GUVEXMAR-487865 format. One line per 2 residues: number of its first residue (from 0); their letters; for each residue x, y, z of N, C-alpha, C. Coordinates in nm, 3 decimals. Example, Ala and Ser with C-alpha at 12.3 -4.5 7.8 and 13.67 -1.06 7.14 Angstrom:
BEGIN
0) as) 1.319 -0.569 0.780 1.230 -0.450 0.780 1.320 -0.330 0.780 ~ 1.285 -0.225 0.708 1.367 -0.106 0.714 1.290 0.003 0.787;
This chain:
BEGIN
0) xx) 20.742 3.017 12.318 20.658 3.128 12.366 20.662 3.115 12.523 ~ 20.687 3.219 12.593 20.686 3.214 12.742 20.625 3.358 12.788;
2) xx) 20.596 3.344 12.917 20.537 3.465 12.976 20.635 3.539 13.059 ~ 20.663 3.667 13.039 20.743 3.762 13.107 20.655 3.868 13.154;
4) xx) 20.583 3.849 13.255 20.483 3.956 13.302 20.532 4.096 13.279 ~ 20.452 4.178 13.229 20.317 4.162 13.181 20.296 4.118 13.037;
6) xx) 20.403 4.071 12.972 20.400 4.043 12.836 20.419 3.888 12.805 ~ 20.389 3.843 12.686 20.408 3.714 12.629 20.510 3.733 12.525;
8) xx) 20.617 3.653 12.518 20.724 3.662 12.426 20.745 3.539 12.347 ~ 20.755 3.561 12.210 20.775 3.447 12.124 20.884 3.480 12.026;
10) xx) 20.933 3.372 11.953 21.046 3.394 11.854 21.020 3.304 11.732 ~ 21.033 3.356 11.612 21.038 3.280 11.497 21.155 3.322 11.414;
12) xx) 21.252 3.218 11.397 21.370 3.241 11.316 21.453 3.360 11.369 ~ 21.461 3.368 11.506 21.544 3.481 11.564 21.472 3.619 11.570;
14) xx) 21.347 3.631 11.518 21.269 3.756 11.538 21.179 3.733 11.650 ~ 21.196 3.828 11.743 21.122 3.827 11.872 20.992 3.911 11.866;
16) xx) 20.891 3.866 11.920 20.758 3.931 11.921 20.716 3.935 12.066 ~ 20.662 4.055 12.106 20.601 4.069 12.242 20.460 4.116 12.239;
18) xx) 20.372 4.053 12.316 20.224 4.095 12.305 20.183 4.086 12.455 ~ 20.069 4.156 12.483 20.011 4.163 12.620 19.941 4.037 12.656;
20) xx) 19.893 3.971 12.549 19.811 3.849 12.573 19.878 3.727 12.507 ~ 19.841 3.606 12.550 19.901 3.478 12.491 19.851 3.469 12.358;
22) xx) 19.708 3.496 12.339 19.651 3.486 12.201 19.710 3.589 12.102 ~ 19.739 3.706 12.158 19.802 3.811 12.074 19.938 3.770 12.025;
24) xx) 20.009 3.708 12.118 20.149 3.662 12.090 20.144 3.550 11.984 ~ 20.050 3.453 12.002 20.032 3.346 11.899 19.993 3.396 11.761;
26) xx) 19.902 3.490 11.761 19.863 3.556 11.629 19.979 3.617 11.561 ~ 20.065 3.688 11.645 20.188 3.755 11.586 20.286 3.656 11.535;
28) xx) 20.298 3.534 11.610 20.393 3.435 11.563 20.344 3.375 11.435 ~ 20.215 3.351 11.428 20.156 3.297 11.307 20.178 3.384 11.182;
30) xx) 20.161 3.522 11.201 20.188 3.618 11.091 20.333 3.617 11.053 ~ 20.424 3.602 11.151 20.567 3.600 11.115 20.606 3.479 11.043;
32) xx) 20.550 3.362 11.078 20.578 3.229 11.018 20.514 3.225 10.875 ~ 20.407 3.297 10.858 20.347 3.291 10.723 20.237 3.181 10.723;
34) xx) 20.143 3.191 10.635 20.022 3.105 10.630 20.061 2.965 10.603 ~ 20.154 2.944 10.510 20.181 2.810 10.462 20.279 2.730 10.566;
36) xx) 20.340 2.800 10.647 20.442 2.736 10.742 20.372 2.659 10.851 ~ 20.438 2.556 10.898 20.395 2.474 11.010 20.462 2.541 11.126;
38) xx) 20.377 2.576 11.228 20.418 2.654 11.343 20.407 2.562 11.463 ~ 20.521 2.528 11.523 20.520 2.443 11.637 20.543 2.542 11.761;
40) xx) 20.443 2.541 11.842 20.448 2.627 11.971 20.457 2.560 12.094 ~ 20.555 2.581 12.174 20.574 2.514 12.306 20.559 2.613 12.408;
42) xx) 20.468 2.602 12.501 20.437 2.697 12.599 20.483 2.637 12.734 ~ 20.567 2.700 12.798 20.604 2.654 12.936 20.525 2.723 13.035;
44) xx) 20.453 2.658 13.120 20.363 2.715 13.216 20.448 2.779 13.332 ~ 20.391 2.892 13.387 20.454 2.947 13.500 20.431 2.855 13.619;
46) xx) 20.532 2.814 13.697 20.507 2.734 13.812 20.543 2.809 13.933 ~ 20.478 2.767 14.055 20.491 2.825 14.175 20.509 2.720 14.280;
48) xx) 20.583 2.747 14.391 20.601 2.662 14.510 20.505 2.708 14.608 ~ 20.522 2.653 14.732 20.431 2.682 14.845 20.443 2.827 14.887;
50) xx) 20.565 2.894 14.884 20.573 3.030 14.920 20.501 3.125 14.817 ~ 20.524 3.097 14.692 20.451 3.175 14.594 20.305 3.156 14.597;
52) xx) 20.262 3.033 14.617 20.118 3.006 14.622 20.050 3.077 14.738 ~ 20.126 3.074 14.851 20.074 3.154 14.977 20.067 3.298 14.938;
54) xx) 20.170 3.358 14.873 20.171 3.501 14.834 20.044 3.537 14.748 ~ 20.031 3.445 14.651 19.914 3.472 14.554 19.774 3.480 14.620;
56) xx) 19.763 3.390 14.726 19.645 3.371 14.796 19.629 3.467 14.912 ~ 19.733 3.535 14.946 19.730 3.621 15.073 19.738 3.537 15.202;
58) xx) 19.788 3.424 15.189 19.798 3.320 15.307 19.936 3.314 15.352 ~ 19.955 3.231 15.461 20.094 3.201 15.500 20.118 3.048 15.450;
60) xx) 20.243 3.013 15.457 20.282 2.876 15.410 20.213 2.763 15.477 ~ 20.193 2.793 15.602 20.124 2.684 15.679 19.984 2.652 15.638;
62) xx) 19.910 2.755 15.597 19.776 2.748 15.552 19.775 2.664 15.413 ~ 19.857 2.690 15.331 19.870 2.626 15.215 19.896 2.471 15.239;
64) xx) 19.999 2.446 15.330 20.029 2.311 15.364 19.913 2.238 15.422 ~ 19.827 2.301 15.499 19.710 2.246 15.559 19.610 2.212 15.450;
66) xx) 19.587 2.294 15.361 19.494 2.262 15.239 19.545 2.152 15.160 ~ 19.683 2.152 15.140 19.737 2.045 15.050 19.709 1.908 15.130;
68) xx) 19.741 1.910 15.257 19.728 1.787 15.336 19.581 1.738 15.338 ~ 19.482 1.823 15.330 19.343 1.793 15.332 19.298 1.737 15.199;
70) xx) 19.382 1.764 15.102 19.330 1.737 14.963 19.238 1.836 14.903 ~ 19.240 1.957 14.963 19.155 2.072 14.922 19.227 2.174 14.844;
72) xx) 19.344 2.138 14.780 19.419 2.232 14.699 19.436 2.170 14.569 ~ 19.467 2.246 14.467 19.495 2.192 14.336 19.604 2.083 14.335;
74) xx) 19.599 1.989 14.250 19.697 1.884 14.249 19.827 1.952 14.188 ~ 19.948 1.924 14.251 20.070 1.973 14.206 20.111 1.899 14.067;
76) xx) 20.171 1.980 13.982 20.220 1.912 13.857 20.348 1.828 13.876 ~ 20.412 1.857 13.992 20.535 1.779 14.010 20.567 1.797 14.167;
78) xx) 20.635 1.688 14.222 20.683 1.691 14.359 20.834 1.680 14.351 ~ 20.904 1.789 14.367 21.050 1.792 14.353 21.120 1.762 14.489;
80) xx) 21.246 1.746 14.489 21.322 1.751 14.615 21.302 1.868 14.703 ~ 21.275 1.978 14.627 21.267 2.104 14.698 21.113 2.132 14.740;
82) xx) 21.027 2.042 14.694 20.885 2.063 14.737 20.794 2.046 14.614 ~ 20.663 2.061 14.643 20.564 2.058 14.531 20.563 2.178 14.454;
84) xx) 20.523 2.169 14.325 20.503 2.290 14.240 20.370 2.277 14.166 ~ 20.308 2.391 14.138 20.178 2.394 14.080 20.185 2.494 13.966;
86) xx) 20.097 2.484 13.863 20.078 2.589 13.764 20.025 2.711 13.833 ~ 20.089 2.829 13.793 20.047 2.948 13.857 19.887 2.974 13.834;
88) xx) 19.845 2.937 13.702 19.705 2.959 13.667 19.614 2.872 13.757 ~ 19.653 2.760 13.794 19.571 2.671 13.873 19.553 2.729 14.019;
90) xx) 19.659 2.789 14.071 19.654 2.851 14.211 19.570 2.972 14.190 ~ 19.588 3.056 14.095 19.503 3.173 14.075 19.357 3.144 14.058;
92) xx) 19.329 3.038 13.987 19.185 2.984 13.964 19.130 2.948 14.092 ~ 19.207 2.873 14.177 19.155 2.829 14.305 19.124 2.956 14.389;
94) xx) 19.219 3.046 14.384 19.182 3.167 14.475 19.058 3.245 14.422 ~ 19.040 3.256 14.292 18.926 3.317 14.247 18.800 3.243 14.282;
96) xx) 18.801 3.111 14.280 18.682 3.029 14.316 18.647 3.039 14.458 ~ 18.757 3.047 14.544 18.739 3.064 14.687 18.665 3.198 14.723;
98) xx) 18.729 3.300 14.656 18.665 3.435 14.676 18.526 3.452 14.632 ~ 18.493 3.378 14.513 18.359 3.380 14.462 18.265 3.313 14.552;
100) xx) 18.307 3.208 14.616 18.213 3.133 14.716 18.226 3.196 14.858 ~ 18.306 3.298 14.879 18.319 3.355 15.011 18.400 3.273 15.102;
102) xx) 18.489 3.191 15.046 18.564 3.100 15.139 18.486 2.974 15.187 ~ 18.366 2.954 15.146 18.291 2.835 15.194 18.322 2.717 15.104;
104) xx) 18.314 2.610 15.169 18.336 2.469 15.095 18.221 2.432 15.024 ~ 18.242 2.373 14.902 18.129 2.310 14.838 18.108 2.172 14.887;
106) xx) 17.984 2.137 14.933 17.954 2.005 14.992 17.912 1.924 14.869 ~ 17.970 1.801 14.864 17.941 1.714 14.747 17.872 1.582 14.797;
């Protein structure tokens, strides 16, 4: 099962199913597989690099790099030769949280 915006796509024995939501796709896969069948679902997360993260947040690359260096950005899932990568959902959640707080830091 994978995400091809705006849809989720899954396959059972060569039959493809497309749904708007992850849960909808999973339900459709379960129906196709049948109640008694064991269904193994592997979900590959959408990943983004610095440029994509900056675009999602409406920032430039330097601002993302600053937040990363300060430890104020989500942890990357991997550091590749081409750079760090994050789950898209983690970056989007980070952006929603910042907007909700009006860009203010939480003092701990």
